[in-house]
N, C-alpha and C positions, 0 to 999 in steps of 0.2 A: 505494501498500501506504499502510492507516494504519498498523494493526497486528495482532501474530502472534501466537498463543498456542498454544502445543502442547509437548504431550511431550516433545519433541526439540531441538535446533538448530540457525535453521536457515541460510538463504542467497537473501536476496532479488538477481538482477537484471532486467533487462527483458523485466517482466511475469511472469515462472517464477518458485516461490518451491518449492528445494530441499531437503529435512527432513531432514537423520540417519539414520539405521538406530535403529528403536524397538529396543533387546539380546533379548524378551524384550518378549510380552506371558500372563497365567497365567489359563488358561482363567478361563473367566465373567469378562472382568476388561474397561474398558473404556477404550483411550484417545482422545483429546480433542484433535480439531488446529479450531482460529476461526480467518480470515482476515479482518481488514474491509481492504471494501478502496471507493479513492469512486475513483468511473464518469469520467474525462473528457470523454465530455457525454452527456449523456443520451440513455436507449431501450434494448434489451432490447441484453442483451452475454451472450455464454456464459460461464460459469465449467466447467475441464474442473480437474479431480483425476484423477491414477492413480496406483494401490497396484501394490506389484512385491516378494512374497516367494523368502524360496528354502523355503517348504515350498504355494505351490499353482504348477500349470504356468503356465498364462496371465496375465495380472499384469490387472485389474483397475479398468478406465479407466468415472463417470459424470458429467457431464452435468446441466444444468444452465440458467435461461436465467433472467434473475436481468433486471429494468425498474430504470433510471437516473432520478435525477428530477434537472431543475433549481432551483437553490437560489432 
């Protein structure tokens, strides 16, 4: 983990980043969470984000494969 820019505070441990709850998000507004990482090895790596909220029944999960290159 290199850097995190987010709308709330966070805690990182063992490759997992946990963000504090966002108290409210007004209609039409956006909360941006940026995570900058450096891979431990080159190749394709999977990044997964999970969102939970009191206003939705099921958590939202997004997954992306990112290619890391050797320096």
